[in-house]
PDB file of N, CA, C and O in Angstrom, chain B, residues numbered from 101:
ATOM      1  N   LEU B 101       7.302  10.217  16.392  1.00  0.00           N
ATOM      2  CA  LEU B 101       7.661   8.857  16.051  1.00  0.00           C
ATOM      3  C   LEU B 101       6.741   8.322  14.952  1.00  0.00           C
ATOM      4  O   LEU B 101       7.199   7.719  13.981  1.00  0.00           O
ATOM      5  N   LEU B 102       5.450   8.549  15.120  1.00  0.00           N
ATOM      6  CA  LEU B 102       4.504   8.062  14.106  1.00  0.00           C
ATOM      7  C   LEU B 102       4.730   8.731  12.753  1.00  0.00           C
ATOM      8  O   LEU B 102       4.592   8.099  11.706  1.00  0.00           O
ATOM      9  N   LYS B 103       5.076   9.999  12.787  1.00  0.00           N
ATOM     10  CA  LYS B 103       5.343  10.716  11.536  1.00  0.00           C
ATOM     11  C   LYS B 103       6.544  10.099  10.813  1.00  0.00           C
ATOM     12  O   LYS B 103       6.521   9.951   9.592  1.00  0.00           O
ATOM     13  N   GLU B 104       7.569   9.748  11.546  1.00  0.00           N
ATOM     14  CA  GLU B 104       8.757   9.128  10.959  1.00  0.00           C
ATOM     15  C   GLU B 104       8.441   7.735  10.432  1.00  0.00           C
ATOM     16  O   GLU B 104       8.919   7.356   9.363  1.00  0.00           O
ATOM     17  N   ILE B 105       7.648   6.974  11.164  1.00  0.00           N
ATOM     18  CA  ILE B 105       7.254   5.637  10.713  1.00  0.00           C
ATOM     19  C   ILE B 105       6.456   5.745   9.418  1.00  0.00           C
ATOM     20  O   ILE B 105       6.662   4.966   8.487  1.00  0.00           O
ATOM     21  N   ARG B 106       5.553   6.707   9.364  1.00  0.00           N
ATOM     22  CA  ARG B 106       4.748   6.910   8.154  1.00  0.00           C
ATOM     23  C   ARG B 106       5.646   7.294   6.979  1.00  0.00           C
ATOM     24  O   ARG B 106       5.448   6.811   5.864  1.00  0.00           O
ATOM     25  N   ARG B 107       6.628   8.159   7.223  1.00  0.00           N
ATOM     26  CA  ARG B 107       7.544   8.580   6.163  1.00  0.00           C
ATOM     27  C   ARG B 107       8.337   7.390   5.633  1.00  0.00           C
ATOM     28  O   ARG B 107       8.478   7.228   4.421  1.00  0.00           O
ATOM     29  N   GLU B 108       8.851   6.561   6.530  1.00  0.00           N
ATOM     30  CA  GLU B 108       9.613   5.376   6.117  1.00  0.00           C
ATOM     31  C   GLU B 108       8.743   4.394   5.339  1.00  0.00           C
ATOM     32  O   GLU B 108       9.180   3.819   4.342  1.00  0.00           O
ATOM     33  N   ALA B 109       7.518   4.211   5.799  1.00  0.00           N
ATOM     34  CA  ALA B 109       6.597   3.308   5.098  1.00  0.00           C
ATOM     35  C   ALA B 109       6.295   3.832   3.695  1.00  0.00           C
ATOM     36  O   ALA B 109       6.217   3.058   2.741  1.00  0.00           O
ATOM     37  N   THR B 110       6.127   5.132   3.577  1.00  0.00           N
ATOM     38  CA  THR B 110       5.867   5.744   2.274  1.00  0.00           C
ATOM     39  C   THR B 110       7.045   5.527   1.338  1.00  0.00           C
ATOM     40  O   THR B 110       6.860   5.192   0.168  1.00  0.00           O
ATOM     41  N   LEU B 111       8.256   5.717   1.849  1.00  0.00           N
ATOM     42  CA  LEU B 111       9.451   5.521   1.028  1.00  0.00           C
ATOM     43  C   LEU B 111       9.576   4.068   0.564  1.00  0.00           C
ATOM     44  O   LEU B 111       9.891   3.813  -0.598  1.00  0.00           O
ATOM     45  N   LYS B 112       9.330   3.118   1.468  1.00  0.00           N
ATOM     46  CA  LYS B 112       9.398   1.701   1.094  1.00  0.00           C
ATOM     47  C   LYS B 112       8.343   1.366   0.047  1.00  0.00           C
ATOM     48  O   LYS B 112       8.613   0.645  -0.913  1.00  0.00           O
ATOM     49  N   SER B 113       7.154   1.891   0.237  1.00  0.00           N
ATOM     50  CA  SER B 113       6.074   1.641  -0.711  1.00  0.00           C
ATOM     51  C   SER B 113       6.431   2.211  -2.075  1.00  0.00           C
ATOM     52  O   SER B 113       6.213   1.562  -3.098  1.00  0.00           O
ATOM     53  N   ARG B 114       6.972   3.407  -2.095  1.00  0.00           N
ATOM     54  CA  ARG B 114       7.350   4.042  -3.357  1.00  0.00           C
ATOM     55  C   ARG B 114       8.447   3.245  -4.065  1.00  0.00           C
ATOM     56  O   ARG B 114       8.419   3.098  -5.287  1.00  0.00           O
ATOM     57  N   GLU B 115       9.403   2.735  -3.305  1.00  0.00           N
ATOM     58  CA  GLU B 115      10.466   1.912  -3.895  1.00  0.00           C
ATOM     59  C   GLU B 115       9.885   0.675  -4.574  1.00  0.00           C
ATOM     60  O   GLU B 115      10.282   0.317  -5.682  1.00  0.00           O
ATOM     61  N   LYS B 116       8.937   0.029  -3.892  1.00  0.00           N
ATOM     62  CA  LYS B 116       8.339  -1.184  -4.458  1.00  0.00           C
ATOM     63  C   LYS B 116       7.508  -0.878  -5.696  1.00  0.00           C
ATOM     64  O   LYS B 116       7.596  -1.595  -6.693  1.00  0.00           O
ATOM     65  N   THR B 117       6.706   0.174  -5.645  1.00  0.00           N
ATOM     66  CA  THR B 117       5.880   0.492  -6.804  1.00  0.00           C
ATOM     67  C   THR B 117       6.741   0.940  -7.990  1.00  0.00           C
ATOM     68  O   THR B 117       6.433   0.628  -9.140  1.00  0.00           O
ATOM     69  N   ASP B 118       7.810   1.667  -7.702  1.00  0.00           N
ATOM     70  CA  ASP B 118       8.729   2.064  -8.779  1.00  0.00           C
ATOM     71  C   ASP B 118       9.380   0.839  -9.414  1.00  0.00           C
ATOM     72  O   ASP B 118       9.537   0.777 -10.634  1.00  0.00           O
ATOM     73  N   ALA B 119       9.758  -0.136  -8.586  1.00  0.00           N
ATOM     74  CA  ALA B 119      10.379  -1.365  -9.104  1.00  0.00           C
ATOM     75  C   ALA B 119       9.393  -2.157  -9.961  1.00  0.00           C
ATOM     76  O   ALA B 119       9.767  -2.695 -11.003  1.00  0.00           O
ATOM     77  N   ILE B 120       8.151  -2.227  -9.531  1.00  0.00           N
ATOM     78  CA  ILE B 120       7.137  -2.939 -10.310  1.00  0.00           C
ATOM     79  C   ILE B 120       6.918  -2.238 -11.648  1.00  0.00           C
ATOM     80  O   ILE B 120       6.891  -2.883 -12.697  1.00  0.00           O
ATOM     81  N   ALA B 121       6.763  -0.923 -11.607  1.00  0.00           N
ATOM     82  CA  ALA B 121       6.540  -0.173 -12.847  1.00  0.00           C
ATOM     83  C   ALA B 121       7.715  -0.339 -13.805  1.00  0.00           C
ATOM     84  O   ALA B 121       7.513  -0.541 -15.002  1.00  0.00           O
ATOM     85  N   ALA B 122       8.940  -0.257 -13.289  1.00  0.00           N
ATOM     86  CA  ALA B 122      10.127  -0.408 -14.143  1.00  0.00           C
ATOM     87  C   ALA B 122      10.199  -1.812 -14.747  1.00  0.00           C
ATOM     88  O   ALA B 122      10.707  -1.992 -15.854  1.00  0.00           O
ATOM     89  N   THR B 123       9.696  -2.789 -14.023  1.00  0.00           N
ATOM     90  CA  THR B 123       9.731  -4.176 -14.492  1.00  0.00           C
ATOM     91  C   THR B 123       8.684  -4.447 -15.567  1.00  0.00           C
ATOM     92  O   THR B 123       8.962  -5.131 -16.552  1.00  0.00           O
ATOM     93  N   ILE B 124       7.490  -3.912 -15.378  1.00  0.00           N
ATOM     94  CA  ILE B 124       6.420  -4.236 -16.334  1.00  0.00           C
ATOM     95  C   ILE B 124       6.335  -3.281 -17.514  1.00  0.00           C
ATOM     96  O   ILE B 124       5.808  -3.658 -18.560  1.00  0.00           O
ATOM     97  N   ASN B 125       6.836  -2.057 -17.382  1.00  0.00           N
ATOM     98  CA  ASN B 125       6.699  -1.096 -18.482  1.00  0.00           C
ATOM     99  C   ASN B 125       7.220  -1.609 -19.817  1.00  0.00           C
ATOM    100  O   ASN B 125       6.557  -1.402 -20.833  1.00  0.00           O
ATOM    101  N   PRO B 126       8.378  -2.270 -19.864  1.00  0.00           N
ATOM    102  CA  PRO B 126       8.844  -2.762 -21.166  1.00  0.00           C
ATOM    103  C   PRO B 126       7.924  -3.814 -21.798  1.00  0.00           C
ATOM    104  O   PRO B 126       8.007  -4.080 -22.997  1.00  0.00           O
ATOM    105  N   LEU B 127       7.055  -4.403 -20.986  1.00  0.00           N
ATOM    106  CA  LEU B 127       6.146  -5.439 -21.481  1.00  0.00           C
ATOM    107  C   LEU B 127       4.813  -4.864 -21.959  1.00  0.00           C
ATOM    108  O   LEU B 127       3.975  -5.588 -22.496  1.00  0.00           O
ATOM    109  N   LEU B 128       4.626  -3.576 -21.762  1.00  0.00           N
ATOM    110  CA  LEU B 128       3.375  -2.919 -22.127  1.00  0.00           C
ATOM    111  C   LEU B 128       3.560  -2.067 -23.365  1.00  0.00           C
ATOM    112  O   LEU B 128       4.667  -1.613 -23.654  1.00  0.00           O
ATOM    113  N   PRO B 129       2.473  -1.848 -24.102  1.00  0.00           N
ATOM    114  CA  PRO B 129       2.567  -0.954 -25.263  1.00  0.00           C
ATOM    115  C   PRO B 129       3.009   0.443 -24.803  1.00  0.00           C
ATOM    116  O   PRO B 129       2.669   0.886 -23.706  1.00  0.00           O
ATOM    117  N   GLU B 130       3.752   1.104 -25.638  1.00  0.00           N
ATOM    118  CA  GLU B 130       4.273   2.449 -25.330  1.00  0.00           C
ATOM    119  C   GLU B 130       3.169   3.387 -24.839  1.00  0.00           C
ATOM    120  O   GLU B 130       3.381   4.175 -23.917  1.00  0.00           O
ATOM    121  N   ALA B 131       2.019   3.301 -25.446  1.00  0.00           N
ATOM    122  CA  ALA B 131       0.914   4.201 -25.107  1.00  0.00           C
ATOM    123  C   ALA B 131       0.400   4.018 -23.682  1.00  0.00           C
ATOM    124  O   ALA B 131      -0.264   4.911 -23.156  1.00  0.00           O
ATOM    125  N   ARG B 132       0.687   2.897 -23.051  1.00  0.00           N
ATOM    126  CA  ARG B 132       0.170   2.614 -21.705  1.00  0.00           C
ATOM    127  C   ARG B 132       1.218   2.789 -20.605  1.00  0.00           C
ATOM    128  O   ARG B 132       0.889   2.691 -19.423  1.00  0.00           O
ATOM    129  N   ARG B 133       2.453   3.042 -20.970  1.00  0.00           N
ATOM    130  CA  ARG B 133       3.534   3.096 -19.980  1.00  0.00           C
ATOM    131  C   ARG B 133       3.445   4.282 -19.033  1.00  0.00           C
ATOM    132  O   ARG B 133       3.980   4.227 -17.926  1.00  0.00           O
ATOM    133  N   GLN B 134       2.786   5.341 -19.443  1.00  0.00           N
ATOM    134  CA  GLN B 134       2.674   6.523 -18.584  1.00  0.00           C
ATOM    135  C   GLN B 134       1.443   6.477 -17.676  1.00  0.00           C
ATOM    136  O   GLN B 134       1.249   7.370 -16.852  1.00  0.00           O
ATOM    137  N   ALA B 135       0.625   5.461 -17.819  1.00  0.00           N
ATOM    138  CA  ALA B 135      -0.568   5.333 -16.971  1.00  0.00           C
ATOM    139  C   ALA B 135      -0.144   5.044 -15.529  1.00  0.00           C
ATOM    140  O   ALA B 135       0.978   4.601 -15.281  1.00  0.00           O
ATOM    141  N   SER B 136      -1.029   5.293 -14.608  1.00  0.00           N
ATOM    142  CA  SER B 136      -0.735   5.006 -13.201  1.00  0.00           C
ATOM    143  C   SER B 136      -0.572   3.494 -13.014  1.00  0.00           C
ATOM    144  O   SER B 136      -1.108   2.698 -13.785  1.00  0.00           O
ATOM    145  N   LEU B 137       0.167   3.124 -11.990  1.00  0.00           N
ATOM    146  CA  LEU B 137       0.376   1.704 -11.727  1.00  0.00           C
ATOM    147  C   LEU B 137      -0.946   1.013 -11.406  1.00  0.00           C
ATOM    148  O   LEU B 137      -1.152  -0.136 -11.798  1.00  0.00           O
ATOM    149  N   SER B 138      -1.829   1.685 -10.709  1.00  0.00           N
ATOM    150  CA  SER B 138      -3.118   1.056 -10.400  1.00  0.00           C
ATOM    151  C   SER B 138      -3.907   0.788 -11.677  1.00  0.00           C
ATOM    152  O   SER B 138      -4.562  -0.247 -11.798  1.00  0.00           O
ATOM    153  N   ARG B 139      -3.848   1.704 -12.613  1.00  0.00           N
ATOM    154  CA  ARG B 139      -4.548   1.501 -13.889  1.00  0.00           C
ATOM    155  C   ARG B 139      -3.940   0.337 -14.665  1.00  0.00           C
ATOM    156  O   ARG B 139      -4.659  -0.485 -15.234  1.00  0.00           O
ATOM    157  N   LYS B 140      -2.615   0.276 -14.680  1.00  0.00           N
ATOM    158  CA  LYS B 140      -1.944  -0.833 -15.362  1.00  0.00           C
ATOM    159  C   LYS B 140      -2.337  -2.165 -14.727  1.00  0.00           C
ATOM    160  O   LYS B 140      -2.603  -3.137 -15.433  1.00  0.00           O
ATOM    161  N   ALA B 141      -2.373  -2.207 -13.406  1.00  0.00           N
ATOM    162  CA  ALA B 141      -2.707  -3.446 -12.697  1.00  0.00           C
ATOM    163  C   ALA B 141      -4.132  -3.894 -13.019  1.00  0.00           C
ATOM    164  O   ALA B 141      -4.365  -5.069 -13.301  1.00  0.00           O
ATOM    165  N   VAL B 142      -5.072  -2.970 -12.978  1.00  0.00           N
ATOM    166  CA  VAL B 142      -6.467  -3.315 -13.294  1.00  0.00           C
ATOM    167  C   VAL B 142      -6.573  -3.770 -14.738  1.00  0.00           C
ATOM    168  O   VAL B 142      -7.328  -4.697 -15.035  1.00  0.00           O
ATOM    169  N   TRP B 143      -5.842  -3.146 -15.636  1.00  0.00           N
ATOM    170  CA  TRP B 143      -5.868  -3.512 -17.052  1.00  0.00           C
ATOM    171  C   TRP B 143      -5.326  -4.920 -17.269  1.00  0.00           C
ATOM    172  O   TRP B 143      -5.916  -5.711 -18.006  1.00  0.00           O
ATOM    173  N   VAL B 144      -4.198  -5.232 -16.623  1.00  0.00           N
ATOM    174  CA  VAL B 144      -3.635  -6.578 -16.751  1.00  0.00           C
ATOM    175  C   VAL B 144      -4.628  -7.609 -16.218  1.00  0.00           C
ATOM    176  O   VAL B 144      -4.856  -8.640 -16.851  1.00  0.00           O
ATOM    177  N   LEU B 145      -5.208  -7.336 -15.072  1.00  0.00           N
ATOM    178  CA  LEU B 145      -6.187  -8.270 -14.505  1.00  0.00           C
ATOM    179  C   LEU B 145      -7.397  -8.428 -15.421  1.00  0.00           C
ATOM    180  O   LEU B 145      -7.850  -9.546 -15.663  1.00  0.00           O
ATOM    181  N   ALA B 146      -7.921  -7.317 -15.931  1.00  0.00           N
ATOM    182  CA  ALA B 146      -9.100  -7.376 -16.805  1.00  0.00           C
ATOM    183  C   ALA B 146      -8.780  -8.072 -18.129  1.00  0.00           C
ATOM    184  O   ALA B 146      -9.682  -8.599 -18.780  1.00  0.00           O
ATOM    185  N   SER B 147      -7.514  -8.081 -18.532  1.00  0.00           N
ATOM    186  CA  SER B 147      -7.100  -8.722 -19.773  1.00  0.00           C
ATOM    187  C   SER B 147      -6.806 -10.206 -19.606  1.00  0.00           C
ATOM    188  O   SER B 147      -6.587 -10.913 -20.590  1.00  0.00           O
ATOM    189  N   THR B 148      -6.800 -10.673 -18.383  1.00  0.00           N
ATOM    190  CA  THR B 148      -6.454 -12.061 -18.106  1.00  0.00           C
ATOM    191  C   THR B 148      -7.595 -12.990 -18.514  1.00  0.00           C
ATOM    192  O   THR B 148      -8.722 -12.831 -18.044  1.00  0.00           O
ATOM    193  N   PRO B 149      -7.309 -13.958 -19.385  1.00  0.00           N
ATOM    194  CA  PRO B 149      -8.357 -14.896 -19.792  1.00  0.00           C
ATOM    195  C   PRO B 149      -8.977 -15.592 -18.572  1.00  0.00           C
ATOM    196  O   PRO B 149      -8.273 -16.041 -17.668  1.00  0.00           O
ATOM    197  N   GLY B 150     -10.294 -15.665 -18.575  1.00  0.00           N
ATOM    198  CA  GLY B 150     -11.006 -16.305 -17.476  1.00  0.00           C
ATOM    199  C   GLY B 150     -11.429 -15.350 -16.373  1.00  0.00           C
ATOM    200  O   GLY B 150     -12.290 -15.690 -15.561  1.00  0.00           O
ATOM    201  N   VAL B 151     -10.844 -14.170 -16.329  1.00  0.00           N
ATOM    202  CA  VAL B 151     -11.241 -13.179 -15.325  1.00  0.00           C
ATOM    203  C   VAL B 151     -12.417 -12.390 -15.892  1.00  0.00           C
ATOM    204  O   VAL B 151     -12.315 -11.760 -16.945  1.00  0.00           O
ATOM    205  N   THR B 152     -13.523 -12.438 -15.177  1.00  0.00           N
ATOM    206  CA  THR B 152     -14.730 -11.765 -15.662  1.00  0.00           C
ATOM    207  C   THR B 152     -15.052 -10.493 -14.890  1.00  0.00           C
ATOM    208  O   THR B 152     -15.886  -9.698 -15.325  1.00  0.00           O
ATOM    209  N   SER B 153     -14.396 -10.293 -13.747  1.00  0.00           N
ATOM    210  CA  SER B 153     -14.584  -9.041 -13.009  1.00  0.00           C
ATOM    211  C   SER B 153     -13.347  -8.778 -12.166  1.00  0.00           C
ATOM    212  O   SER B 153     -12.660  -9.705 -11.736  1.00  0.00           O
ATOM    213  N   VAL B 154     -13.081  -7.517 -11.940  1.00  0.00           N
ATOM    214  CA  VAL B 154     -11.943  -7.096 -11.126  1.00  0.00           C
ATOM    215  C   VAL B 154     -12.488  -6.205 -10.024  1.00  0.00           C
ATOM    216  O   VAL B 154     -13.144  -5.199 -10.295  1.00  0.00           O
ATOM    217  N   LEU B 155     -12.217  -6.575  -8.797  1.00  0.00           N
ATOM    218  CA  LEU B 155     -12.659  -5.771  -7.664  1.00  0.00           C
ATOM    219  C   LEU B 155     -11.537  -4.831  -7.250  1.00  0.00           C
ATOM    220  O   LEU B 155     -10.375  -5.229  -7.161  1.00  0.00           O
ATOM    221  N   ASN B 156     -11.896  -3.595  -7.002  1.00  0.00           N
ATOM    222  CA  ASN B 156     -10.913  -2.663  -6.467  1.00  0.00           C
ATOM    223  C   ASN B 156     -11.605  -1.697  -5.525  1.00  0.00           C
ATOM    224  O   ASN B 156     -12.829  -1.562  -5.537  1.00  0.00           O
ATOM    225  N   GLY B 157     -10.812  -1.035  -4.716  1.00  0.00           N
ATOM    226  CA  GLY B 157     -11.380  -0.089  -3.769  1.00  0.00           C
ATOM    227  C   GLY B 157     -12.010   1.091  -4.490  1.00  0.00           C
ATOM    228  O   GLY B 157     -11.627   1.435  -5.608  1.00  0.00           O
ATOM    229  N   MET B 158     -12.960   1.687  -3.845  1.00  0.00           N
ATOM    230  CA  MET B 158     -13.645   2.838  -4.424  1.00  0.00           C
ATOM    231  C   MET B 158     -13.434   4.030  -3.500  1.00  0.00           C
ATOM    232  O   MET B 158     -14.384   4.582  -2.944  1.00  0.00           O
ATOM    233  N   ARG B 159     -12.171   4.415  -3.347  1.00  0.00           N
ATOM    234  CA  ARG B 159     -11.799   5.466  -2.406  1.00  0.00           C
ATOM    235  C   ARG B 159     -12.484   6.788  -2.690  1.00  0.00           C
ATOM    236  O   ARG B 159     -13.026   7.427  -1.789  1.00  0.00           O
ATOM    237  N   THR B 160     -12.455   7.189  -3.942  1.00  0.00           N
ATOM    238  CA  THR B 160     -13.045   8.473  -4.332  1.00  0.00           C
ATOM    239  C   THR B 160     -13.681   8.309  -5.712  1.00  0.00           C
ATOM    240  O   THR B 160     -13.336   7.386  -6.450  1.00  0.00           O
ATOM    241  N   PRO B 161     -14.598   9.194  -6.056  1.00  0.00           N
ATOM    242  CA  PRO B 161     -15.171   9.135  -7.401  1.00  0.00           C
ATOM    243  C   PRO B 161     -14.093   9.243  -8.492  1.00  0.00           C
ATOM    244  O   PRO B 161     -14.202   8.591  -9.530  1.00  0.00           O
ATOM    245  N   ALA B 162     -13.067  10.048  -8.266  1.00  0.00           N
ATOM    246  CA  ALA B 162     -11.989  10.188  -9.260  1.00  0.00           C
ATOM    247  C   ALA B 162     -11.234   8.867  -9.441  1.00  0.00           C
ATOM    248  O   ALA B 162     -10.864   8.510 -10.560  1.00  0.00           O
ATOM    249  N   TYR B 163     -11.011   8.154  -8.354  1.00  0.00           N
ATOM    250  CA  TYR B 163     -10.320   6.863  -8.429  1.00  0.00           C
ATOM    251  C   TYR B 163     -11.154   5.859  -9.220  1.00  0.00           C
ATOM    252  O   TYR B 163     -10.624   5.104 -10.035  1.00  0.00           O
ATOM    253  N   VAL B 164     -12.438   5.855  -8.977  1.00  0.00           N
ATOM    254  CA  VAL B 164     -13.333   4.953  -9.706  1.00  0.00           C
ATOM    255  C   VAL B 164     -13.323   5.301 -11.186  1.00  0.00           C
ATOM    256  O   VAL B 164     -13.239   4.412 -12.034  1.00  0.00           O
ATOM    257  N   ALA B 165     -13.406   6.582 -11.501  1.00  0.00           N
ATOM    258  CA  ALA B 165     -13.395   7.016 -12.910  1.00  0.00           C
ATOM    259  C   ALA B 165     -12.085   6.618 -13.582  1.00  0.00           C
ATOM    260  O   ALA B 165     -12.084   6.175 -14.731  1.00  0.00           O
ATOM    261  N   GLU B 166     -10.963   6.775 -12.866  1.00  0.00           N
ATOM    262  CA  GLU B 166      -9.679   6.387 -13.439  1.00  0.00           C
ATOM    263  C   GLU B 166      -9.657   4.886 -13.731  1.00  0.00           C
ATOM    264  O   GLU B 166      -9.205   4.468 -14.797  1.00  0.00           O
ATOM    265  N   SER B 167     -10.136   4.087 -12.802  1.00  0.00           N
ATOM    266  CA  SER B 167     -10.156   2.637 -12.996  1.00  0.00           C
ATOM    267  C   SER B 167     -11.058   2.237 -14.154  1.00  0.00           C
ATOM    268  O   SER B 167     -10.699   1.372 -14.952  1.00  0.00           O
ATOM    269  N   LEU B 168     -12.207   2.849 -14.247  1.00  0.00           N
ATOM    270  CA  LEU B 168     -13.151   2.512 -15.315  1.00  0.00           C
ATOM    271  C   LEU B 168     -12.623   2.886 -16.698  1.00  0.00           C
ATOM    272  O   LEU B 168     -13.060   2.333 -17.707  1.00  0.00           O
ATOM    273  N   GLY B 169     -11.686   3.822 -16.738  1.00  0.00           N
ATOM    274  CA  GLY B 169     -11.123   4.246 -18.014  1.00  0.00           C
ATOM    275  C   GLY B 169     -10.473   3.121 -18.798  1.00  0.00           C
ATOM    276  O   GLY B 169     -10.406   3.186 -20.025  1.00  0.00           O
ATOM    277  N   ILE B 170      -9.995   2.092 -18.116  1.00  0.00           N
ATOM    278  CA  ILE B 170      -9.332   0.981 -18.823  1.00  0.00           C
ATOM    279  C   ILE B 170     -10.316   0.158 -19.639  1.00  0.00           C
ATOM    280  O   ILE B 170      -9.909  -0.610 -20.511  1.00  0.00           O
ATOM    281  N   LEU B 171     -11.590   0.308 -19.368  1.00  0.00           N
ATOM    282  CA  LEU B 171     -12.587  -0.452 -20.129  1.00  0.00           C
ATOM    283  C   LEU B 171     -12.597  -0.065 -21.603  1.00  0.00           C
ATOM    284  O   LEU B 171     -13.059  -0.835 -22.446  1.00  0.00           O
ATOM    285  N   ARG B 172     -12.091   1.123 -21.917  1.00  0.00           N
ATOM    286  CA  ARG B 172     -12.019   1.567 -23.322  1.00  0.00           C
ATOM    287  C   ARG B 172     -10.722   1.117 -23.992  1.00  0.00           C
ATOM    288  O   ARG B 172     -10.561   1.280 -25.202  1.00  0.00           O
ATOM    289  N   TRP B 173      -9.801   0.554 -23.218  1.00  0.00           N
ATOM    290  CA  TRP B 173      -8.528   0.102 -23.776  1.00  0.00           C
ATOM    291  C   TRP B 173      -8.705  -1.287 -24.376  1.00  0.00           C
ATOM    292  O   TRP B 173      -9.493  -2.084 -23.865  1.00  0.00           O
ATOM    293  N   PRO B 174      -7.988  -1.587 -25.448  1.00  0.00           N
ATOM    294  CA  PRO B 174      -8.021  -2.966 -25.956  1.00  0.00           C
ATOM    295  C   PRO B 174      -7.351  -3.881 -24.937  1.00  0.00           C
ATOM    296  O   PRO B 174      -6.467  -3.450 -24.195  1.00  0.00           O
ATOM    297  N   LEU B 175      -7.766  -5.122 -24.903  1.00  0.00           N
ATOM    298  CA  LEU B 175      -7.162  -6.069 -23.962  1.00  0.00           C
ATOM    299  C   LEU B 175      -5.678  -6.234 -24.255  1.00  0.00           C
ATOM    300  O   LEU B 175      -5.252  -6.160 -25.408  1.00  0.00           O
ATOM    301  N   LEU B 176      -4.907  -6.454 -23.223  1.00  0.00           N
ATOM    302  CA  LEU B 176      -3.484  -6.746 -23.371  1.00  0.00           C
ATOM    303  C   LEU B 176      -3.365  -8.176 -23.873  1.00  0.00           C
ATOM    304  O   LEU B 176      -3.863  -9.105 -23.237  1.00  0.00           O
ATOM    305  N   ALA B 177      -2.716  -8.353 -24.994  1.00  0.00           N
ATOM    306  CA  ALA B 177      -2.650  -9.672 -25.636  1.00  0.00           C
ATOM    307  C   ALA B 177      -1.864 -10.692 -24.820  1.00  0.00           C
ATOM    308  O   ALA B 177      -2.267 -11.852 -24.737  1.00  0.00           O
ATOM    309  N   GLN B 178      -0.771 -10.290 -24.227  1.00  0.00           N
ATOM    310  CA  GLN B 178       0.098 -11.217 -23.491  1.00  0.00           C
ATOM    311  C   GLN B 178       0.212 -10.791 -22.035  1.00  0.00           C
ATOM    312  O   GLN B 178       1.005  -9.910 -21.702  1.00  0.00           O
ATOM    313  N   VAL B 179      -0.582 -11.418 -21.164  1.00  0.00           N
ATOM    314  CA  VAL B 179      -0.525 -11.055 -19.742  1.00  0.00           C
ATOM    315  C   VAL B 179       0.480 -11.901 -18.965  1.00  0.00           C
ATOM    316  O   VAL B 179       1.032 -11.437 -17.967  1.00  0.00           O
ATOM    317  N   ARG B 180       0.723 -13.120 -19.403  1.00  0.00           N
ATOM    318  CA  ARG B 180       1.629 -14.017 -18.661  1.00  0.00           C
ATOM    319  C   ARG B 180       3.007 -13.400 -18.421  1.00  0.00           C
ATOM    320  O   ARG B 180       3.518 -13.498 -17.305  1.00  0.00           O
ATOM    321  N   PRO B 181       3.631 -12.769 -19.421  1.00  0.00           N
ATOM    322  CA  PRO B 181       4.943 -12.168 -19.159  1.00  0.00           C
ATOM    323  C   PRO B 181       4.911 -11.108 -18.047  1.00  0.00           C
ATOM    324  O   PRO B 181       5.881 -10.947 -17.307  1.00  0.00           O
ATOM    325  N   VAL B 182       3.806 -10.403 -17.941  1.00  0.00           N
ATOM    326  CA  VAL B 182       3.687  -9.395 -16.879  1.00  0.00           C
ATOM    327  C   VAL B 182       3.638 -10.087 -15.516  1.00  0.00           C
ATOM    328  O   VAL B 182       4.340  -9.685 -14.588  1.00  0.00           O
ATOM    329  N   TYR B 183       2.812 -11.122 -15.397  1.00  0.00           N
ATOM    330  CA  TYR B 183       2.749 -11.865 -14.136  1.00  0.00           C
ATOM    331  C   TYR B 183       4.103 -12.463 -13.780  1.00  0.00           C
ATOM    332  O   TYR B 183       4.529 -12.408 -12.627  1.00  0.00           O
ATOM    333  N   GLU B 184       4.772 -13.029 -14.768  1.00  0.00           N
ATOM    334  CA  GLU B 184       6.079 -13.649 -14.508  1.00  0.00           C
ATOM    335  C   GLU B 184       7.118 -12.616 -14.103  1.00  0.00           C
ATOM    336  O   GLU B 184       7.946 -12.883 -13.233  1.00  0.00           O
ATOM    337  N   ALA B 185       7.087 -11.452 -14.715  1.00  0.00           N
ATOM    338  CA  ALA B 185       8.035 -10.394 -14.381  1.00  0.00           C
ATOM    339  C   ALA B 185       7.822  -9.901 -12.951  1.00  0.00           C
ATOM    340  O   ALA B 185       8.783  -9.695 -12.210  1.00  0.00           O
ATOM    341  N   VAL B 186       6.582  -9.717 -12.576  1.00  0.00           N
ATOM    342  CA  VAL B 186       6.294  -9.258 -11.204  1.00  0.00           C
ATOM    343  C   VAL B 186       6.675 -10.350 -10.209  1.00  0.00           C
ATOM    344  O   VAL B 186       7.215 -10.057  -9.142  1.00  0.00           O
ATOM    345  N   ASP B 187       6.402 -11.589 -10.546  1.00  0.00           N
ATOM    346  CA  ASP B 187       6.761 -12.693  -9.665  1.00  0.00           C
ATOM    347  C   ASP B 187       8.275 -12.762  -9.455  1.00  0.00           C
ATOM    348  O   ASP B 187       8.734 -13.112  -8.368  1.00  0.00           O
ATOM    349  N   SER B 188       9.037 -12.435 -10.471  1.00  0.00           N
ATOM    350  CA  SER B 188      10.497 -12.525 -10.379  1.00  0.00           C
ATOM    351  C   SER B 188      11.104 -11.481  -9.438  1.00  0.00           C
ATOM    352  O   SER B 188      12.239 -11.647  -8.991  1.00  0.00           O
ATOM    353  N   ILE B 189      10.367 -10.407  -9.131  1.00  0.00           N
ATOM    354  CA  ILE B 189      10.917  -9.404  -8.229  1.00  0.00           C
ATOM    355  C   ILE B 189      10.282  -9.427  -6.843  1.00  0.00           C
ATOM    356  O   ILE B 189      10.598  -8.587  -6.000  1.00  0.00           O
ATOM    357  N   ARG B 190       9.396 -10.374  -6.607  1.00  0.00           N
ATOM    358  CA  ARG B 190       8.777 -10.486  -5.271  1.00  0.00           C
ATOM    359  C   ARG B 190       9.826 -10.843  -4.243  1.00  0.00           C
ATOM    360  O   ARG B 190      10.793 -11.552  -4.522  1.00  0.00           O
ATOM    361  N   GLU B 191       9.605 -10.333  -3.051  1.00  0.00           N
ATOM    362  CA  GLU B 191      10.514 -10.670  -1.946  1.00  0.00           C
ATOM    363  C   GLU B 191       9.990 -11.832  -1.157  1.00  0.00           C
ATOM    364  O   GLU B 191      10.621 -12.256  -0.189  1.00  0.00           O
TER     365      GLU B 191
END
């Protein structure tokens, strides 16, 4: 039973993350569309005017390194459309 519940939860989570990625990708530069959703999210947050730090989990050293990689990216010029797009698909 737990295995089936976990499988269903994984499928629902994947559906939501796929929907978010499909919604925000057109708003991002082509070069960033293939990045992981977590990287895109941290980048949008770090690009938001007034945000001086972004907290995220530090599950593994590889995850931390992936997140830190966005520090070399130029800031996203227009973050509001991304927030509005994600807000429009919230349940």
